[in-house]
Each structure stands twice: as structure tokens, then as C-alpha cells.
C-alpha positions in Angstrom: -37.1 29.8 48.5 -33.6 30.1 47.1 -32.9 28.7 43.6 -29.7 27.2 45.0 -31.8 24.9 47.2 -32.7 22.9 44.1 -29.1 22.4 42.9 -27.4 19.0 42.6 -24.4 17.5 40.9 -25.1 15.6 37.6 -22.2 14.0 35.6 -22.4 14.7 31.9 -22.5 10.9 31.1 -25.9 10.7 32.8 -27.6 12.7 30.1 -29.4 10.3 27.7 -28.8 11.0 24.0 -31.2 8.3 22.7 -34.3 6.7 24.3 -34.4 3.1 25.6 -35.4 0.4 23.1 -38.1 -0.7 23.5 -39.5 2.4 25.1 -41.0 0.6 28.1 -37.7 -1.0 29.0 -36.4 2.2 30.6 -35.9 2.2 34.3 -38.5 3.5 36.8 -37.6 4.8 40.2 -40.6 4.5 42.5 -40.7 7.1 45.3 -43.4 6.5 47.9 -43.4 7.5 51.6 -39.7 8.3 51.4 -38.9 4.8 50.2 -37.1 4.2 46.9 -37.7 1.2 44.7 -35.9 0.3 41.4 -38.2 -1.0 38.7 -38.7 -0.6 35.0 -41.4 1.2 33.1 -43.4 -1.9 32.1 -43.9 -2.5 35.9 -46.2 0.6 36.0 -49.5 -1.3 35.9 -48.6 -3.0 39.2 -48.6 0.4 41.0 -52.0 1.3 39.7 -55.4 0.3 41.0 -58.8 -0.4 39.4 -60.7 2.9 39.3 -57.6 5.1 38.9 -57.3 7.5 36.0 -54.2 7.9 33.8 -54.0 11.4 32.3 -51.6 12.1 29.4 -50.8 15.0 27.2 -51.7 14.5 23.5 -49.8 17.4 22.1 -47.6 16.8 19.1 -44.2 18.4 18.6 -43.8 20.5 15.5 -40.4 21.2 13.7 -40.1 24.5 15.5 -36.5 25.3 15.1 -36.0 27.6 12.1 -32.7 28.7 10.6 -32.5 31.9 8.4 -31.1 35.3 7.9 -32.0 38.7 9.2 -32.3 41.4 6.5 -31.9 45.1 7.3 -31.1 48.1 5.1 -27.5 49.4 5.6 -27.9 52.7 7.6 -24.9 54.1 5.8 -25.6 53.3 2.2 -29.4 52.8 2.6 -29.5 50.8 -0.7 -27.5 47.8 0.5 -29.2 45.0 2.5 -27.2 43.7 5.5 -27.7 40.0 6.4 -26.9 38.1 9.6 -27.6 34.4 10.2 -30.2 33.8 12.9 -32.0 30.9 14.5 -35.5 30.9 15.9 -37.2 28.5 18.2 -40.9 29.0 18.1 -42.5 29.3 21.5 -46.2 30.3 21.5 -48.7 30.8 18.7 -50.3 34.2 19.3 -52.5 34.5 16.1 -52.9 32.6 12.8 -49.9 34.4 11.4 -48.0 35.3 14.5 -45.6 33.3 16.7 -43.5 34.4 19.7 -40.0 32.9 19.5 -36.6 32.9 21.2 -34.0 33.9 18.7 -30.2 33.8 18.5 -28.4 36.2 18.3 -31.4 38.0 20.0 -29.5 41.2 20.9 -29.1 42.0 17.2 -32.8 41.7 16.4 -35.1 44.7 16.4 -38.6 45.6 15.4 -39.0 46.0 11.7 -36.4 43.5 10.7 -37.2 41.1 8.0 -36.4 37.4 8.6 -36.1 34.9 5.8 -36.3 31.2 6.7 -35.6 29.8 3.3 -38.9 30.1 1.5 -40.8 31.4 4.6 -40.5 35.1 5.5 -41.6 37.1 8.6 -41.3 40.6 10.0 -40.2 41.3 13.6 -43.3 42.9 15.1 -42.0 43.3 18.6 -39.1 42.5 21.0 -40.1 41.9 24.6 -38.1 42.5 27.7 -38.4 38.8 28.5 -36.3 37.9 25.4 -39.3 36.9 23.3 -39.4 38.0 19.7 -42.8 38.4 18.0 -42.7 37.2 14.4 -45.5 38.1 12.0 -45.3 35.7 9.1 -46.3 36.4 5.5 -48.4 33.2 5.6 -51.2 32.3 8.0 -53.2 29.3 9.3 -52.7 25.9 7.6 -50.4 27.5 4.9 -48.1 28.7 7.6 -48.2 25.3 9.3 -47.2 23.6 6.0 -44.3 26.1 5.5 -43.0 25.5 9.0 -43.1 21.7 8.4 -41.1 22.2 5.2 -38.3 24.4 6.6 -38.2 23.6 10.3 -36.3 20.8 12.2 -37.2 18.9 15.3 -36.3 21.1 18.3 -34.2 18.8 20.4 -33.5 20.1 23.9 -30.2 22.1 24.1 -28.6 19.5 26.3 -29.0 16.9 23.5 -28.5 19.2 20.6 -25.2 20.4 22.0 -23.9 16.8 21.9 -25.2 15.6 18.5 -27.3 16.9 15.5 -30.9 16.0 14.9 -31.5 13.1 12.6 -34.4 11.1 11.1 -34.7 8.9 14.2 -35.7 11.9 16.3 -38.8 12.5 14.1 -40.3 9.4 15.7 -38.2 9.1 18.9 -39.3 12.6 20.0 -43.0 12.0 19.6 -45.2 10.1 22.1 -47.7 7.4 21.1 -50.4 9.9 22.3 -49.3 12.7 19.9 -52.4 14.1 18.1 -52.6 17.9 18.2 -49.8 19.9 16.6 -48.4 22.8 18.7 -45.5 21.8 21.1 -41.9 22.8 20.6 -40.8 20.2 23.2 -42.1 16.7 23.9 -44.0 15.8 27.1 -41.2 13.5 27.8 -42.7 11.1 30.4 -45.1 10.0 27.6 -42.1 8.9 25.5 -41.9 5.7 27.6 -45.4 4.4 26.6 -46.1 1.7 24.1 -49.4 0.3 22.8 -48.7 -2.9 24.8 -48.2 -0.9 28.1 -51.4 1.0 27.5 -53.3 -2.2 26.9 -51.9 -3.7 30.2 -52.9 -0.5 32.1 -56.4 -0.6 30.8 -56.7 -4.3 31.5 -56.0 -3.4 35.1 -59.3 -1.3 35.2 -57.5 2.0 34.9 -59.2 4.6 32.5 -57.1 6.8 30.3 -57.8 10.4 29.5 -56.2 13.0 27.2 -55.5 16.7 27.9 -53.6 19.1 25.6 -50.8 21.4 26.7 -48.6 22.8 24.0 -45.2 22.9 25.6 -43.2 26.1 24.9 -39.5 26.7 24.5 -39.5 28.4 27.9 -39.4 25.0 29.5 -35.6 24.9 28.7 -34.8 28.3 30.1 -32.7 28.4 33.3 -34.0 30.1 36.4 -31.8 33.2 36.7 -33.4 34.7 39.8 -31.7 33.9 43.1 -35.1 33.7 44.8 -37.8 31.5 43.2 -40.4 34.2 44.0 -38.7 36.5 41.4 -38.9 34.0 38.6 -41.4 34.5 35.8 -42.9 31.6 33.9 -43.7 31.9 30.2 -47.3 31.0 29.4 -48.4 27.9 27.5 -51.7 27.1 25.9 -53.8 24.2 27.2 -57.2 22.6 27.0 -59.2 20.2 29.3 -62.5 19.2 27.8 -65.7 19.2 29.7 -66.0 15.5 29.3 -62.5 14.9 30.7 -63.1 17.2 33.6 -66.4 15.4 34.5 -64.7 12.0 34.2 -61.8 12.9 36.5 -64.2 14.4 39.1 -66.1 11.1 39.0 -62.8 9.2 39.6 -62.1 11.1 42.7 -65.7 10.8 43.9 -65.5 7.0 43.6 -62.2 6.8 45.5 -59.8 6.5 42.6 -56.6 8.4 42.0 -55.6 10.8 39.3 -52.2 9.7 37.9 -50.5 12.2 35.6 -48.1 11.3 32.9 -45.7 14.1 33.0 -45.4 17.6 34.5 -47.2 19.1 31.6 -50.5 17.3 32.2 -50.1 18.0 36.0 -49.6 21.7 35.5 -52.6 21.9 33.2 -54.9 19.9 35.6 -53.8 22.0 38.6 -54.6 25.1 36.5 -58.0 23.8 35.7 -58.9 22.7 39.3 -60.6 24.9 41.9 -59.3 25.2 45.5 -62.1 22.8 46.5 -60.7 20.2 44.2 -63.1 20.2 41.3 -61.6 19.9 37.8 -63.2 22.3 35.5 -63.1 22.7 31.7 -60.1 24.8 30.7 -59.2 26.5 27.4 -56.5 29.1 27.4 -53.0 30.0 28.7 -51.4 28.9 31.9 -48.2 30.1 33.5 -48.6 28.2 36.8 -45.3 27.9 38.8 -45.3 25.2 41.4 -42.8 25.2 44.2 -42.7 23.6 47.7 -45.6 24.8 49.8 -48.1 24.5 47.0 -51.2 22.5 47.9 -52.1 20.1 45.1 -55.7 20.1 44.1 -56.2 17.4 41.5 -53.2 15.1 41.1 -52.4 12.1 43.4 -49.5 10.3 41.5 -47.0 11.7 39.0 -44.9 9.8 36.5 -42.1 12.0 35.2 -38.5 12.0 33.9 -35.4 13.3 35.8 -35.0 17.0 35.5 -32.3 19.7 35.4 -30.6 21.1 38.5 -32.2 24.4 39.6 -35.0 24.0 37.1 -38.7 24.8 37.6 -39.5 21.1 37.0 -37.2 19.9 39.8 -38.9 22.5 42.0 -42.3 21.0 41.0 -41.4 17.4 41.8 -39.9 18.7 45.1 -43.2 20.3 45.9 -45.0 17.1 45.0 -43.0 14.5 46.9 -40.9 16.6 49.3 -37.6 18.4 48.7 -35.5 16.1 51.0 -37.1 13.0 49.5 -36.3 14.2 45.9 -32.8 15.2 46.8 -32.3 11.6 48.1 -34.0 10.1 45.0 -31.9 12.1 42.6 -28.7 11.2 44.6 -29.7 7.6 44.3 -30.5 7.9 40.6 -27.1 9.5 39.8 -25.1 6.9 41.8 -27.1 4.0 40.3 -26.7 5.0 36.7 -30.2 6.3 35.9 -30.4 8.2 32.6 -31.5 11.8 32.8 -33.6 14.3 30.9 -35.8 14.0 27.8 -34.6 10.6 26.5 -33.8 9.3 30.0 -35.4 7.0 32.6 -38.6 7.8 34.6 -39.8 8.1 38.1 -43.1 7.4 39.7 -43.9 9.8 42.5 -46.6 9.5 45.2 -47.8 12.8 46.7 -46.3 13.5 50.1 
């Protein structure tokens, strides 16, 4: 399909710069059988049934944006060190002391450069054709984790960061109540709507809750540059579905219940872990699944998700799930009716077409 098929007009004032307060007071657009219904997040339990399973992503966002300087010997004098200010957004941990990252200005980075992020230093080990820079840090393991926490800042999405700087509120606003395992450089934003009270109401309805882990990479913010979706390459992300969770979700389907995913991250991970016959299996490793219309969903029956960017891989995913024409109509309604878009915005509840 053409990337242009997934374009739509979005006014700048629809981009949310802060989350709703309280979190479960955000709006919820329910999309079922082509019918649109305006509700709020705290109405979610009313759309769930006893025996359903709610699956959320328990990843935790790390302060993955690092500012520093690139150091390189002057090729003319040899003795002088040339420095250039750079910024790195960590993407994927490749080893205890190695991260791949997107860097600005990336064109001026080359293998062998030394990068100093305040007290944390690294060497550029490689520069890939896909724009990823491989950084080998002088520290490893927990020591590296502590250093990143000390010098990094919360990596707000570019469409928010361009309008305001990060602040202390984002340290809590940009984490879900499920956050447990460090590793993401972007929040699984559908989870930002949940409160302990909402979870209690969902469980009281007879719905079980289950955690999976997908460490969201910075590639989630990259635009699709290819004219044809078949030519787009997804960046991989690390995820895990435990044996216990896989067995529990298979039992839910066997007993007639539905799997309800909180966010596209948990959906992509479950679809990666599920066989063509529909059996969820334990999963531990990288996934680069790219879902577009025509994909046959194996595991997920209902999806709760925020509103996504035009021509993005995530708008392609929801169009595959609920139908392209249905999602075009849903997004047109959301824009006209003042729904708030993107990470800190409102939510939608989609039933599989």
C-alpha cells in the first residue's frame, strides 16, 4: 500500500502537551462495527466481560536522551582536539556496555569518535546505514545504568519536546502505573490512562490482568520515508512474554474470553509470540513486526490505544486492526470533536474488524 493512504490533516492545537488529570478522566472513542461512541477512560470496564484478559506493557522509561560533545583529533594539527555538541537518544541495548542510538548531528559522527556525556564517556563503534550509531560505553551493566540515570533526561516525543522543555512533572507523567522493568526510551502511552482505581474496577468485573514487557525504541518516532509501505524497514525492539502469561492467555481464549491489549506495544509483542494457529508461546528476544492492512491477527481481539501520527506505522497498525475506512472516519471525528492526540492525549477502544 502507499504511505499516502494513511495521511490525514491534524491541527497543531490537537497535540496534547500534558496528560489529563486525573488520568482516567481522558476521553475514550469506542470504535465497534463501524460505529463511533464518545466515552471516557473510566467507562472502560463497561466494555469488558468476565473472563476477558487485559494485557499491558510493564516496561519503564529510562532517561534516554543524553547531551554531550564529540571529541576528535584535528586532522591538521593532530595535537588539538575538536569538539562538537551532540545529542543521543538511546534506542536498543545490544550488550552490557553497548547501546545503539540515534544521534544529532548524525552526519558528523564517524567510527572511532569519542563522545563525552558529562561524566559518562563512550566510543563510536559503528555507524549503520539505517542511521543508528553504536556506542560502546566505558561503563557496563548496573554502573552504566546508574550513570545514564545521572546524566540523561526523560526522552519526551519530538512533537512535545519541540513545544516545551522537559520538566519534573514528566518524570511521573511519562510513566505508567505498570512500569517495572527499565529499558524503554518511549512510554507505552495507552497505559498512561490507568489508575489503581480503574484497575480495581476492571478486576472486579472478572477480568484478569497480565503483564508483558516490550522495551520501546526511539524508532517509534521515525517517519515512514518510503512511498510504499512494503519498502519500510522497522527497527527491532526487545520483548518478553513469560511461559505463565502465555499459558494464561491461551486458557482465556479456550474458555471463550477475549484478549484486550493496552497499547500497540503489547499487541505487537503478542502477535510476534503467537503461532499462525493462534497459540501464544513464550517469547524472549527482538521483534520488528510491521503490521499493515491485510495482516491476520492471531492473538488480540480488542485494542486500547491513543491517537497516532499521520502516515505512521502505528496508524497503519490500527487501520489493519479496525479497517482503514473505519479509522479514517474515527480520526476525522476525533479531530472535529476536539480529541487530544499523541502520547499525552486521549484514547480509543478498537474492536477487531
